[in-house]
mmCIF file of the N, C-alpha and C atoms, coordinates in Angstrom:
data_MODEL
# 
_entry.id   MODEL 
# 
loop_
_atom_site.group_PDB 
_atom_site.id 
_atom_site.type_symbol 
_atom_site.label_atom_id 
_atom_site.label_alt_id 
_atom_site.label_comp_id 
_atom_site.label_asym_id 
_atom_site.label_entity_id 
_atom_site.label_seq_id 
_atom_site.pdbx_PDB_ins_code 
_atom_site.Cartn_x 
_atom_site.Cartn_y 
_atom_site.Cartn_z 
_atom_site.occupancy 
_atom_site.B_iso_or_equiv 
_atom_site.pdbx_formal_charge 
_atom_site.auth_seq_id 
_atom_site.auth_comp_id 
_atom_site.auth_asym_id 
_atom_site.auth_atom_id 
_atom_site.pdbx_PDB_model_num 
ATOM 1   N N  . MET A 1 1  ? 30.848 138.848 73.247 1.00 0.00 ? 1  MET A N  1 
ATOM 2   C CA . MET A 1 1  ? 29.546 139.350 72.880 1.00 0.00 ? 1  MET A CA 1 
ATOM 3   C C  . MET A 1 1  ? 28.430 138.560 73.578 1.00 0.00 ? 1  MET A C  1 
ATOM 4   N N  . PRO A 1 2  ? 28.447 137.226 73.609 1.00 0.00 ? 2  PRO A N  1 
ATOM 5   C CA . PRO A 1 2  ? 27.358 136.519 74.276 1.00 0.00 ? 2  PRO A CA 1 
ATOM 6   C C  . PRO A 1 2  ? 27.275 136.849 75.768 1.00 0.00 ? 2  PRO A C  1 
ATOM 7   N N  . ARG A 1 3  ? 28.401 137.236 76.355 1.00 0.00 ? 3  ARG A N  1 
ATOM 8   C CA . ARG A 1 3  ? 28.416 137.546 77.782 1.00 0.00 ? 3  ARG A CA 1 
ATOM 9   C C  . ARG A 1 3  ? 27.487 138.722 78.084 1.00 0.00 ? 3  ARG A C  1 
ATOM 10  N N  . LEU A 1 4  ? 27.354 139.650 77.169 1.00 0.00 ? 4  LEU A N  1 
ATOM 11  C CA . LEU A 1 4  ? 26.467 140.796 77.354 1.00 0.00 ? 4  LEU A CA 1 
ATOM 12  C C  . LEU A 1 4  ? 25.030 140.330 77.575 1.00 0.00 ? 4  LEU A C  1 
ATOM 13  N N  . PHE A 1 5  ? 24.592 139.344 76.819 1.00 0.00 ? 5  PHE A N  1 
ATOM 14  C CA . PHE A 1 5  ? 23.235 138.839 76.959 1.00 0.00 ? 5  PHE A CA 1 
ATOM 15  C C  . PHE A 1 5  ? 23.056 138.072 78.271 1.00 0.00 ? 5  PHE A C  1 
ATOM 16  N N  . VAL A 1 6  ? 24.117 137.398 78.721 1.00 0.00 ? 6  VAL A N  1 
ATOM 17  C CA . VAL A 1 6  ? 24.061 136.703 80.007 1.00 0.00 ? 6  VAL A CA 1 
ATOM 18  C C  . VAL A 1 6  ? 23.925 137.718 81.131 1.00 0.00 ? 6  VAL A C  1 
ATOM 19  N N  . TYR A 1 7  ? 24.731 138.776 81.085 1.00 0.00 ? 7  TYR A N  1 
ATOM 20  C CA . TYR A 1 7  ? 24.640 139.817 82.114 1.00 0.00 ? 7  TYR A CA 1 
ATOM 21  C C  . TYR A 1 7  ? 23.243 140.443 82.118 1.00 0.00 ? 7  TYR A C  1 
ATOM 22  N N  . HIS A 1 8  ? 22.685 140.665 80.950 1.00 0.00 ? 8  HIS A N  1 
ATOM 23  C CA . HIS A 1 8  ? 21.352 141.249 80.855 1.00 0.00 ? 8  HIS A CA 1 
ATOM 24  C C  . HIS A 1 8  ? 20.311 140.303 81.479 1.00 0.00 ? 8  HIS A C  1 
ATOM 25  N N  . ALA A 1 9  ? 20.427 139.032 81.182 1.00 0.00 ? 9  ALA A N  1 
ATOM 26  C CA . ALA A 1 9  ? 19.475 138.056 81.733 1.00 0.00 ? 9  ALA A CA 1 
ATOM 27  C C  . ALA A 1 9  ? 19.588 137.957 83.253 1.00 0.00 ? 9  ALA A C  1 
ATOM 28  N N  . MET A 1 10 ? 20.786 138.173 83.792 1.00 0.00 ? 10 MET A N  1 
ATOM 29  C CA . MET A 1 10 ? 20.999 138.051 85.231 1.00 0.00 ? 10 MET A CA 1 
ATOM 30  C C  . MET A 1 10 ? 20.710 139.339 85.993 1.00 0.00 ? 10 MET A C  1 
ATOM 31  N N  . SER A 1 11 ? 20.540 140.449 85.318 1.00 0.00 ? 11 SER A N  1 
ATOM 32  C CA . SER A 1 11 ? 20.331 141.726 86.008 1.00 0.00 ? 11 SER A CA 1 
ATOM 33  C C  . SER A 1 11 ? 18.917 141.794 86.584 1.00 0.00 ? 11 SER A C  1 
ATOM 34  N N  . ASP A 1 12 ? 18.826 142.458 87.725 1.00 0.00 ? 12 ASP A N  1 
ATOM 35  C CA . ASP A 1 12 ? 17.542 142.534 88.418 1.00 0.00 ? 12 ASP A CA 1 
ATOM 36  C C  . ASP A 1 12 ? 16.921 143.919 88.396 1.00 0.00 ? 12 ASP A C  1 
ATOM 37  N N  . ASP A 1 13 ? 17.753 144.953 88.412 1.00 0.00 ? 13 ASP A N  1 
ATOM 38  C CA . ASP A 1 13 ? 17.198 146.301 88.523 1.00 0.00 ? 13 ASP A CA 1 
ATOM 39  C C  . ASP A 1 13 ? 16.944 146.923 87.150 1.00 0.00 ? 13 ASP A C  1 
ATOM 40  N N  . GLU A 1 14 ? 16.051 147.882 87.128 1.00 0.00 ? 14 GLU A N  1 
ATOM 41  C CA . GLU A 1 14 ? 15.615 148.526 85.882 1.00 0.00 ? 14 GLU A CA 1 
ATOM 42  C C  . GLU A 1 14 ? 16.754 149.311 85.220 1.00 0.00 ? 14 GLU A C  1 
ATOM 43  N N  . THR A 1 15 ? 17.593 149.941 86.024 1.00 0.00 ? 15 THR A N  1 
ATOM 44  C CA . THR A 1 15 ? 18.706 150.722 85.473 1.00 0.00 ? 15 THR A CA 1 
ATOM 45  C C  . THR A 1 15 ? 19.639 149.834 84.653 1.00 0.00 ? 15 THR A C  1 
ATOM 46  N N  . SER A 1 16 ? 19.990 148.679 85.206 1.00 0.00 ? 16 SER A N  1 
ATOM 47  C CA . SER A 1 16 ? 20.860 147.749 84.478 1.00 0.00 ? 16 SER A CA 1 
ATOM 48  C C  . SER A 1 16 ? 20.180 147.227 83.222 1.00 0.00 ? 16 SER A C  1 
ATOM 49  N N  . ASN A 1 17 ? 18.902 146.907 83.320 1.00 0.00 ? 17 ASN A N  1 
ATOM 50  C CA . ASN A 1 17 ? 18.176 146.424 82.139 1.00 0.00 ? 17 ASN A CA 1 
ATOM 51  C C  . ASN A 1 17 ? 18.200 147.444 81.017 1.00 0.00 ? 17 ASN A C  1 
ATOM 52  N N  . GLU A 1 18 ? 17.948 148.699 81.343 1.00 0.00 ? 18 GLU A N  1 
ATOM 53  C CA . GLU A 1 18 ? 17.969 149.751 80.316 1.00 0.00 ? 18 GLU A CA 1 
ATOM 54  C C  . GLU A 1 18 ? 19.372 149.915 79.725 1.00 0.00 ? 18 GLU A C  1 
ATOM 55  N N  . ARG A 1 19 ? 20.383 149.858 80.573 1.00 0.00 ? 19 ARG A N  1 
ATOM 56  C CA . ARG A 1 19 ? 21.767 149.990 80.099 1.00 0.00 ? 19 ARG A CA 1 
ATOM 57  C C  . ARG A 1 19 ? 22.102 148.862 79.133 1.00 0.00 ? 19 ARG A C  1 
ATOM 58  N N  . PHE A 1 20 ? 21.737 147.625 79.488 1.00 0.00 ? 20 PHE A N  1 
ATOM 59  C CA . PHE A 1 20 ? 22.030 146.490 78.613 1.00 0.00 ? 20 PHE A CA 1 
ATOM 60  C C  . PHE A 1 20 ? 21.237 146.550 77.312 1.00 0.00 ? 20 PHE A C  1 
ATOM 61  N N  . LYS A 1 21 ? 20.023 147.042 77.361 1.00 0.00 ? 21 LYS A N  1 
ATOM 62  C CA . LYS A 1 21 ? 19.236 147.205 76.134 1.00 0.00 ? 21 LYS A CA 1 
ATOM 63  C C  . LYS A 1 21 ? 19.928 148.155 75.167 1.00 0.00 ? 21 LYS A C  1 
ATOM 64  N N  . VAL A 1 22 ? 20.440 149.264 75.707 1.00 0.00 ? 22 VAL A N  1 
ATOM 65  C CA . VAL A 1 22 ? 21.147 150.234 74.865 1.00 0.00 ? 22 VAL A CA 1 
ATOM 66  C C  . VAL A 1 22 ? 22.409 149.608 74.285 1.00 0.00 ? 22 VAL A C  1 
ATOM 67  N N  . MET A 1 23 ? 23.163 148.907 75.122 1.00 0.00 ? 23 MET A N  1 
ATOM 68  C CA . MET A 1 23 ? 24.400 148.274 74.650 1.00 0.00 ? 23 MET A CA 1 
ATOM 69  C C  . MET A 1 23 ? 24.116 147.229 73.583 1.00 0.00 ? 23 MET A C  1 
ATOM 70  N N  . GLU A 1 24 ? 23.079 146.433 73.782 1.00 0.00 ? 24 GLU A N  1 
ATOM 71  C CA . GLU A 1 24 ? 22.726 145.404 72.799 1.00 0.00 ? 24 GLU A CA 1 
ATOM 72  C C  . GLU A 1 24 ? 22.266 146.024 71.485 1.00 0.00 ? 24 GLU A C  1 
ATOM 73  N N  . ARG A 1 25 ? 21.490 147.093 71.585 1.00 0.00 ? 25 ARG A N  1 
ATOM 74  C CA . ARG A 1 25 ? 21.019 147.779 70.379 1.00 0.00 ? 25 ARG A CA 1 
ATOM 75  C C  . ARG A 1 25 ? 22.196 148.349 69.588 1.00 0.00 ? 25 ARG A C  1 
ATOM 76  N N  . LYS A 1 26 ? 23.126 148.999 70.284 1.00 0.00 ? 26 LYS A N  1 
ATOM 77  C CA . LYS A 1 26 ? 24.301 149.559 69.596 1.00 0.00 ? 26 LYS A CA 1 
ATOM 78  C C  . LYS A 1 26 ? 25.137 148.461 68.969 1.00 0.00 ? 26 LYS A C  1 
ATOM 79  N N  . LEU A 1 27 ? 25.302 147.361 69.684 1.00 0.00 ? 27 LEU A N  1 
ATOM 80  C CA . LEU A 1 27 ? 26.076 146.243 69.154 1.00 0.00 ? 27 LEU A CA 1 
ATOM 81  C C  . LEU A 1 27 ? 25.406 145.652 67.921 1.00 0.00 ? 27 LEU A C  1 
ATOM 82  N N  . PHE A 1 28 ? 24.094 145.495 67.969 1.00 0.00 ? 28 PHE A N  1 
ATOM 83  C CA . PHE A 1 28 ? 23.363 144.943 66.827 1.00 0.00 ? 28 PHE A CA 1 
ATOM 84  C C  . PHE A 1 28 ? 23.522 145.822 65.599 1.00 0.00 ? 28 PHE A C  1 
ATOM 85  N N  . PHE A 1 29 ? 23.307 147.132 65.768 1.00 0.00 ? 29 PHE A N  1 
ATOM 86  C CA . PHE A 1 29 ? 23.389 148.020 64.611 1.00 0.00 ? 29 PHE A CA 1 
ATOM 87  C C  . PHE A 1 29 ? 24.819 148.170 64.106 1.00 0.00 ? 29 PHE A C  1 
ATOM 88  N N  . TRP A 1 30 ? 25.796 148.115 65.001 1.00 0.00 ? 30 TRP A N  1 
ATOM 89  C CA . TRP A 1 30 ? 27.193 148.160 64.561 1.00 0.00 ? 30 TRP A CA 1 
ATOM 90  C C  . TRP A 1 30 ? 27.489 146.918 63.725 1.00 0.00 ? 30 TRP A C  1 
ATOM 91  N N  . HIS A 1 31 ? 27.043 145.762 64.190 1.00 0.00 ? 31 HIS A N  1 
ATOM 92  C CA . HIS A 1 31 ? 27.276 144.522 63.457 1.00 0.00 ? 31 HIS A CA 1 
ATOM 93  C C  . HIS A 1 31 ? 26.561 144.555 62.113 1.00 0.00 ? 31 HIS A C  1 
ATOM 94  N N  . TYR A 1 32 ? 25.340 145.044 62.107 1.00 0.00 ? 32 TYR A N  1 
ATOM 95  C CA . TYR A 1 32 ? 24.586 145.117 60.861 1.00 0.00 ? 32 TYR A CA 1 
ATOM 96  C C  . TYR A 1 32 ? 25.283 146.053 59.863 1.00 0.00 ? 32 TYR A C  1 
ATOM 97  N N  . ASP A 1 33 ? 25.712 147.231 60.313 1.00 0.00 ? 33 ASP A N  1 
ATOM 98  C CA . ASP A 1 33 ? 26.384 148.184 59.430 1.00 0.00 ? 33 ASP A CA 1 
ATOM 99  C C  . ASP A 1 33 ? 27.690 147.622 58.904 1.00 0.00 ? 33 ASP A C  1 
ATOM 100 N N  . THR A 1 34 ? 28.466 146.981 59.764 1.00 0.00 ? 34 THR A N  1 
ATOM 101 C CA . THR A 1 34 ? 29.745 146.410 59.353 1.00 0.00 ? 34 THR A CA 1 
ATOM 102 C C  . THR A 1 34 ? 29.530 145.315 58.321 1.00 0.00 ? 34 THR A C  1 
ATOM 103 N N  . ARG A 1 35 ? 28.572 144.449 58.567 1.00 0.00 ? 35 ARG A N  1 
ATOM 104 C CA . ARG A 1 35 ? 28.293 143.370 57.631 1.00 0.00 ? 35 ARG A CA 1 
ATOM 105 C C  . ARG A 1 35 ? 27.819 143.926 56.303 1.00 0.00 ? 35 ARG A C  1 
ATOM 106 N N  . HIS A 1 36 ? 26.992 144.949 56.347 1.00 0.00 ? 36 HIS A N  1 
ATOM 107 C CA . HIS A 1 36 ? 26.479 145.556 55.127 1.00 0.00 ? 36 HIS A CA 1 
ATOM 108 C C  . HIS A 1 36 ? 27.635 146.163 54.319 1.00 0.00 ? 36 HIS A C  1 
ATOM 109 N N  . ASP A 1 37 ? 28.536 146.856 54.976 1.00 0.00 ? 37 ASP A N  1 
ATOM 110 C CA . ASP A 1 37 ? 29.672 147.459 54.276 1.00 0.00 ? 37 ASP A CA 1 
ATOM 111 C C  . ASP A 1 37 ? 30.563 146.393 53.647 1.00 0.00 ? 37 ASP A C  1 
ATOM 112 N N  . THR A 1 38 ? 30.788 145.309 54.370 1.00 0.00 ? 38 THR A N  1 
ATOM 113 C CA . THR A 1 38 ? 31.618 144.227 53.846 1.00 0.00 ? 38 THR A CA 1 
ATOM 114 C C  . THR A 1 38 ? 30.950 143.595 52.628 1.00 0.00 ? 38 THR A C  1 
ATOM 115 N N  . ASP A 1 39 ? 29.672 143.339 52.710 1.00 0.00 ? 39 ASP A N  1 
ATOM 116 C CA . ASP A 1 39 ? 28.951 142.766 51.569 1.00 0.00 ? 39 ASP A CA 1 
ATOM 117 C C  . ASP A 1 39 ? 29.003 143.691 50.360 1.00 0.00 ? 39 ASP A C  1 
ATOM 118 N N  . LEU A 1 40 ? 28.871 144.967 50.604 1.00 0.00 ? 40 LEU A N  1 
ATOM 119 C CA . LEU A 1 40 ? 28.924 145.934 49.516 1.00 0.00 ? 40 LEU A CA 1 
ATOM 120 C C  . LEU A 1 40 ? 30.297 145.923 48.849 1.00 0.00 ? 40 LEU A C  1 
ATOM 121 N N  . CYS A 1 41 ? 31.355 145.844 49.652 1.00 0.00 ? 41 CYS A N  1 
ATOM 122 C CA . CYS A 1 41 ? 32.711 145.793 49.080 1.00 0.00 ? 41 CYS A CA 1 
ATOM 123 C C  . CYS A 1 41 ? 32.895 144.549 48.215 1.00 0.00 ? 41 CYS A C  1 
ATOM 124 N N  . PHE A 1 42 ? 32.453 143.397 48.716 1.00 0.00 ? 42 PHE A N  1 
ATOM 125 C CA . PHE A 1 42 ? 32.593 142.169 47.931 1.00 0.00 ? 42 PHE A CA 1 
ATOM 126 C C  . PHE A 1 42 ? 31.757 142.222 46.666 1.00 0.00 ? 42 PHE A C  1 
ATOM 127 N N  . TRP A 1 43 ? 30.618 142.837 46.738 1.00 0.00 ? 43 TRP A N  1 
ATOM 128 C CA . TRP A 1 43 ? 29.754 142.962 45.562 1.00 0.00 ? 43 TRP A CA 1 
ATOM 129 C C  . TRP A 1 43 ? 30.424 143.842 44.506 1.00 0.00 ? 43 TRP A C  1 
ATOM 130 N N  . ILE A 1 44 ? 31.041 144.938 44.936 1.00 0.00 ? 44 ILE A N  1 
ATOM 131 C CA . ILE A 1 44 ? 31.715 145.840 43.995 1.00 0.00 ? 44 ILE A CA 1 
ATOM 132 C C  . ILE A 1 44 ? 32.923 145.156 43.391 1.00 0.00 ? 44 ILE A C  1 
ATOM 133 N N  . VAL A 1 45 ? 33.723 144.466 44.203 1.00 0.00 ? 45 VAL A N  1 
ATOM 134 C CA . VAL A 1 45 ? 34.915 143.767 43.708 1.00 0.00 ? 45 VAL A CA 1 
ATOM 135 C C  . VAL A 1 45 ? 34.501 142.656 42.754 1.00 0.00 ? 45 VAL A C  1 
ATOM 136 N N  . ASP A 1 46 ? 33.443 141.965 43.075 1.00 0.00 ? 46 ASP A N  1 
ATOM 137 C CA . ASP A 1 46 ? 32.976 140.867 42.229 1.00 0.00 ? 46 ASP A CA 1 
ATOM 138 C C  . ASP A 1 46 ? 32.481 141.375 40.882 1.00 0.00 ? 46 ASP A C  1 
ATOM 139 N N  . ASP A 1 47 ? 31.968 142.587 40.874 1.00 0.00 ? 47 ASP A N  1 
ATOM 140 C CA . ASP A 1 47 ? 31.438 143.184 39.650 1.00 0.00 ? 47 ASP A CA 1 
ATOM 141 C C  . ASP A 1 47 ? 32.556 143.625 38.690 1.00 0.00 ? 47 ASP A C  1 
ATOM 142 N N  . ILE A 1 48 ? 33.711 143.891 39.214 1.00 0.00 ? 48 ILE A N  1 
ATOM 143 C CA . ILE A 1 48 ? 34.814 144.401 38.367 1.00 0.00 ? 48 ILE A CA 1 
ATOM 144 C C  . ILE A 1 48 ? 35.413 143.307 37.518 1.00 0.00 ? 48 ILE A C  1 
# 
């Protein structure tokens, strides 16, 4: 995952920058959704 940010920092052209922005955004939201689902599961299990 950190390699994606390194590639983005090293890219020079606009096409690559836009591609990396999209990839980073998708990765961020995937991580956020996954973490949220996991927290919700632990909260439900803890409540039982």
